[in-house]
N, C-alpha and C positions, 0 to 999 in steps of 0.2 A: 579640869580639862586635861586630856592626855597630851603629853609633850609631842609636838610636831617636829620631826627630825629633818625631813627633806621638803624644801620649798622649790617649786618650779615657777619662774617668772617669765611668762610669754611676753615678748616685747621688752625684755628686761634691760636692753641697752638703750632704750628710748628715754625721753625726758622724764616721764612718770615712772616707768618701770625701774629705772636706776635708783630713783629716790625711794621706791618701795623696797627694793633690795637692801638699801642702806638702812632703812628703818627696821626691817625685819632682823637684820644682823645686829643692830644696836639694841633692840628691845626684847627679842624672843629667844636668844641663845640657840639658834638652829645648828644642826650638825652639818647640813649640806644645803647650798643654794645653787640652783642651776639657772644661768642666764641664757635665755633663748631669744635670738633676734634674727633679722633677715640676713645681715651681712657679717662676714667673719671679722673684718677690721673693727667694726663697732662693738662686737662682742668682746674682742680682745682688749680694746681700749677700756671698756667698762670693767672687765675683770682686773686689769692692771690697777685702775683707780680704787676699786673696792678692796682688793687684797692689800693694797698699801694702807688704806684707811684702817683696816682691821688686822694689821700685822700682829702676830703673836696670839691671836685668838683662834681657838680650835674649830674654825669653820672651813669646810671644804668647798672651794669655789670652782664651779664647772661651767663650761660653755657649749652651746649648740647653736648652729646657724643654718639658715635655709627657710624656704617658704613652707609653712606648715599646712597650707591649703592644697598641696599637690602630693604626688608620690615621693617617697624618699629619693628615688633615683633621679627625680627632676627638681629636687629642692633648691639646687643652686643654679637653675636655668631661669632666665627671665620669662615671664608669661608671654611676652611678644614672640620670643623664639619658639616657645611651645605651640603657639597658635599658628605660626607660619609653617611649621613642619606637619605634613598630612598625617604621619604616623603618630606623633605625640598628640596631635589634635584629636585623633581617634581615641587615644588613651584618656584624654581629659573628658571626652564624652562618656566613655565607659565608666569612669570613676564617678561621674555625676548622675547618670541615668541607668547604668548597668547594675550588676550585682553589688550590693553594699558589703557583702562578705569580702569580695576581692578588693574593693576600694579600701576597706578597713585595714586589711592586712598589708596593703602597700603604702598607707598614709604616713607622711613624715610626722604629723602630729601624734598619731598613735604610736609610732616608733619611739618618739621621745618619752611619752608617758609610760610606755612599757619598760623602757630602759631604766628610768629612775624611780618609778613607783612613788611619786610624790604624795606626801600627806596633804599638802595644800598647793593649789594652783592659783596663782594670781595672773589674770589675763589682761594685760594692758595694751594689747594690739588693737588698733583702731579698725576693727573688723568691718564696720559699716563702710568706711572709706575704701578698704581693700576690695570689697565686693562691689559696691555701687559705682566706683570710679572706673569700672570696666566699660562703662558708658553704653548702657542698653539703648539709649535714645539714638545715638549716632549709628549703632549697629542696626537698629530698626530702619532708619532712613536708607542706609546702604543696601539692606536686603530688599526694601521696596523698589529701589532703583534697579537692582538686579532683576527683580521680577518683571519690571516694565521692559527691560532690554530683551528678556526672553520672550515675553508676549509679543513684542514688536517683530522679533526674528521669526517667530512661528507664524504670525499674521502675514509676513512677507515671504513665507516659504523659504527662508534662508537656513542654512546649516547653523547650528548654535555656536559651535566652535568656542572661541575665547569668551563670548558672552556667557556661555554656560559655566565655564571654569571659574570666572570671576563671581558669578551669582552664587554658585555652590559654596565658594569660600565665604561670601557674605552671609549666607544662610547658616552655615556652621558657626560663624562668629556670633551671630544673633543668638543661636541656641546656647552657646557656651558663656554668653555674657549675662544670662538671666540671673538675677540676684537671689530670688527666694529659693530655687532648687539648691543653689550652692550653700546658702545659709542653713537650710533644713538638714542637708546631709552632714554639714560640719557639726551641727549640734548633736545629731544622732550618733556620730562616731565619737565625739568628745565624751558624751554621757556613757557610752558603752566602755570606752577605755578607762574612764575614772572608776566605774563599777568593777571592772576587771582587776585593777590594781589596788582597790580599796582607798581611793582618795577621800579624805574627810571633808574638805571644804573647797569650793570653787568660788573665787571672787573675781567678778568682771569689772573692769574700769570701762564703762560704756561711754556713749556720746548722745547728745541731743541732736547733733548734726548741724546746729546753727548757733552754737555757743550760747544757748538759752534764749535767743531772739526768735521772732515769729516769722510768718510768711513774708513780712516786709523787710527781712534782713537785707542790708545793702552790700554785704560782703559775699564774695564767691571765691573759688579757687581759680581766678583769672578769666572765667567764662562770663558772658553777659548775664544780667538778671532780668526776669526771674530765672533761676538756674534749675533746670530739670535734674541735673546731676546732684545738686545740693538737696533738693526735695527727696530724691531717691535715697540719698545718704541718710536723711532723717527717717524715712520710711523703713529702711533696712535696720537702722539703729533701734527703732522701737519694735519692729518685728523680732529682732534679736531678744529684746527684753521679754516679749511675749513667750518666746520659746524657752527662755530661762525660767519664766514663771511656771511653765509646764514641767520643766526639769526639776524644779524645787518641789513639785507636787507628785513626783514619781517615787514609789517606794524603793528602799534599799540602794539609794544613790547618795551622792555627797550633799552636804548643806550647800545651798546656792544663794549667792548674794550679788548685788550689783550696786556700784557707786557710779552715778551719772553726772559728771560735772556740767553745770549749765553756764559756762563762761569760757572765754579763751584761756588755754593753759599756757602759762609762761612764767619765767623764761629761763633759758639755759645760760646765756652769756650775752654780753654787749661787747662787740669787737668791730674792728675795721678790717674787712675781709673781701676777697673776690666774690662777686655776685654770680650765682648760677641760676638757670631756669630750666626745669625738667632735666636736671643732671648735667647740663651743658654750660660751659663758661660763657658769660655775656661779654661780648667784645664791643669796645667803643670804635665807631667808624666815623670818618669825615662825612658830612652831609652835602647835598646839592639841591639846587632849586629846580623844580620841574613844573612846566606849564600844565594846567588842568585841561587837557584836550584828549578826547577819545577814551581809551581804556586806561585803567589805573592798575598797575601791578601791585599786589599786596606783598609779594615776596620777590624782590629784585635780586639780580645776581650780585653777590658780595664782591665780585671782581671789579665792579665799577666804583667801589668805595675803598678808601685807604684805611686799613686797620691801625688803630692807635694804641692797642693793648687792652688788657682786661679791665672791666669796670670794677673799681674798688670803692666801697662806701662804708661808713659807720652803719651798723645794723644790729638789731636785736634778734638773737637766735631763739626761736620759739619751738624748736624741735620739729614735730610732724607738721605743724602749721607753716613752717618755713621761716625765711628772713624778712623782717620788717624794718623799714627805714624809720627815722624819727617821726616823720609826718604820718606814716601809716600806723605806727604804734600809738601815737597820740590819738588818732581818730578812732581806732578800734577799741581802745581801752577807756575812751571818754565816758563821762557819766551818761547813763541811759543808752549807751552803745553796748557792745559785747562785754566790756570790762574784762577782768581776768581773775583767775585763781591760780595759786602756785602749786607746783608739783609736791612741795613739802607738805602743804595742807592736805592734799589728796592722800599722800603716803601715810600721814598721821591717822586719818580716818580709816584707811585700809587696814592698818595694823590693829586698831581698836575693834574693827569688825572681825578680824581673824581671831582675836581674843574672846569674842562673844559679847563685847560691850554694846549697849544700846545707843548708837550714835544718832539715830534718826535719819541717817543718810542712805540706808539700804532701800533701793527702789523696789525690790521684790517684796520686802516686808511691808512697804507702803501700799503696794497693790493688794497684798493679802488683806490688809486692814480696810481696804476700800471696796473690794468686790462684795456683792450680795451673795450670801450663802443660803442653803435650803432653809425653808421656814416651817413652822408648826402648822400654819394654815394650809400650806401646800400638801403637807403630809396627811391632813384630815381630808382634803379634797381628793387625794389620790384614791382613798378607799371608796369614796362615792363614785368616782369615774370608773373604777374597776367593777363595782357592783352593777353599774348601769350597762357596761359592756357585756357582762355575763347575762343580764336580763335580755338584752337584744340578741345575743347568740341563741338563747333558748327560743325566743319568739321566731327567729328566722331560720332555725335549725342549721346554723353555720358555725364556722370555727375561726374566730378572730385571733390568729396566732402570730403570723409573720407575713410580710409582703416582699421581703428580700431587698427592701430599699434602705434599711438601717444596717450598716455594717458593723463589724466585719462579716464576711460571708458565713463564717461559722455560726453567727447569731441565729439566722433563720433556720439553718440545719438543726441546731441544737434545740431550738424552740419547738420545731415540728416533731423531732424525735421524742422530746419530753411530753408533748401533747398526745402522741400515740400511746405512750406508756400510761399516761393519766386515763385515757379512754378505756384501756384494757384492764388496768389494775387499780386505779384510784389512789392507792396509798403506797408508801415506800415499802412497808413490811410485806404487803401482798405481792409486790413484784419479786421480792427476794425468795418467795416460796417456789418459784419456778427456776429451772436452769436457763442458761443463756440460749441454748438450742430451742427450748420450748417457747421462750419469749420471742425469739426470732420468727418462729412459725406462726405464733398468734398475731403478731403485728403485721406480718405479711398477709395473713388471711383477712385482717381488718382493712388493710389497704385495698385488697381486691374486692371486698364486700361493699366498701363505701367509695363508689366511683366519683361522687361529687367532691369529696375531700381530696382524693388522689389527683383529680384534675385541677383543683385549686393549687395544690402543691407544685405540680409540674408546670402549670401555666405561668407561675411567677419565676420560672427558671431554675427550680430545684429538682433535679432528677432523683429517682428512688432506686437504690442498688438492691437487687433481690438477695435473699439469703444465700444462694449458691455463689454469688459474686460474679455471675456470668451474664447477667442481663440487667438492662437499665430501663426503667419506666420513665419516659421523658415527654416533654412538650416541644413546641417549636424552637425554643432557645434554651441554652444551658449557660448559667452564669459562671460556673467554674469547670474547667480552667479558663482563666482570663488572659489571653495573649493578644496584645494590640496588633492589628493588621492581619491576623490569621483567623481562618474559619474552620480549620480542622487540625486535629492532633493525632499522633500515633499512640495507640493504647499499649501500655506496658503494665505489668503487675505493680511496680513501684508507683507509676503514675496514677493508677486507679486507687491505690491506698492513700496517696497524697490528696487527691481530689475528693475522695470520700470523706477524709478527715476534715477537709476545709469547707466543702459546700454541697455534698450529696447526702441525702437521707440514707444512712447505712444500716440495712436490716440484717447484715451478716452476724452470726453468733459472736464473733470476736468483739465487735463493737458493743453488742448488748451485754457482754461480760464486763466491759468497762463501765457501763451504766449500773450494773449490779454492785460493783465495787464502790462506785460513787455514792449510791444510795446507802450502802452499809456505812460509809464514812459519815454521811449526814445523820444517820441514826445514832452512831457513836458520839457525834458532837452534841446531840441532845442529852445523852446520858451524862456526858462529862460536865455539862454546865447546869444540870438540873439542881435546883435548890440554892443557887447562888444569887438570886434576886436580879437586880439590874446588870450585874456582872455577866449574866448569861447572854445578854444582847450584844453579840460580837459578830464580826464578819465570818468567823469560823463556824458559827452555829446556824443550822437550818431549823427554823422555829415552828415548822408545821409537820403534821403527820401525813397529810394528803399531798399529792403531787400537784404543784402549781408551776406551770411551765416557765413563766417569767421569773418567779422567785428562784426556781431551780437554776436557771441560766445565770441569774444575778449571783447566786452562791458560787457557781463555777468560775465566773469571771473574778470574783473576790479571792478565791482560794486556789484555783488551778492556773490562772494566767496572769496573776499580779495586776489585774485590771481594776484596781480599786482606788478611791480617793483617800488621801491621808490628811486632808484639811477640810 
């Protein structure tokens, strides 16, 4: 295995991340370790401890701090502040639902990865908690109440005023609190950044969300049970695993692994210390007796109680999970409860996975071993189904090519273009005997002569661009361009080229020249692999002399768009 010089530990100042950094420094002789966490003080504290432990060793210790899920310029702002400000709220929306190109270039996570070009990234951030505890359930309730206020104001013919302002905020909060869009965009940008800098391996320290327990878990993060927040955390945690599974099956990317502890992780220290709740010091107050009459105030004025000082108790510091008293720690770690696993044990397994050892703890490898893969029987039945479809096409004098319902939009466009070439020329070599200009004219004449086929194509939302590029044969609807909320677009030469490439049948000579070059490459691939036996059966080789529209497009996805499976 090649030597890994630079390691980036996301969440590196946390309970698990710090232990992983220690174990990497101890076992792998790295040149550089970057500790990235949310807060500057915790990063500096971790760096001080680690540099002291490994004093005299040639390891460069570096630190980064800030929220990796937002833009670099907002990395040190609290999410609450970003949500409260209309301008930054708009930026959050754009980064989540707008151009991924703009979001990518502004991202704090991408900035860090580009800056250090790590060989290995170990991600010990509790991503599921960070995303799911934005509380989509509460946001949904508030948005619904806002809608009710607006409906009542409209019904009573009142001006909306403050009702509208509050409801608009609640709706925006609901949109920005959605877990899955945030997770999907995070994974897309992470994968792209790692491919850009050549990261070898990405190791995620994931979560089950419940410390390995089931729906009957009696523990939450202070909310009542059953906890919608906790179930959302589990759902996001395993959605994350699913996306990592896809990342691991994407060509030309890093090796992807995940270790998913199924117990409480603990512990960092046992101390007697001031107790905080949600970042605020807990104060001891004198109490008073109150008669149970009328309304009960859940939050009374503190002025009516005398402060006695901060609450200080012996407690176990479990890092991200917080402080536990003796009673709480005894309960949660009791036999058949959540129990617990130590950061040192997780770090040991993490380093073994980085080294390529078979620990049996990699969740992605476990899923790989459990999913059902393509079968020989299905391959045999495929030929029978295709033969039956061809027979029915001949009997009904129809063309079973594409409906436009299987994406991407390019699929239907390419299938129909290949079908037209098949009907006109039958084989790859016959097509190459004509120039692109001649092919363009012949295909256009075929479209005009076969009105039934042309009407089928346009009726499913695929317009046909004529050879001169100045006219469009169309039906009632056009699938591409697809602009939510808009029913018209301004035509520009660049726009026409873009839409023709994405979802219009393009009969212009320029596009047919691309098809000629493609067919020549297919013929060359046959020659290159001829006489090599089973070695000739690869994704690079087109195995047929005749034009088969589905096989042609499958070859294109395999060789032109990196749209192939690797496992």
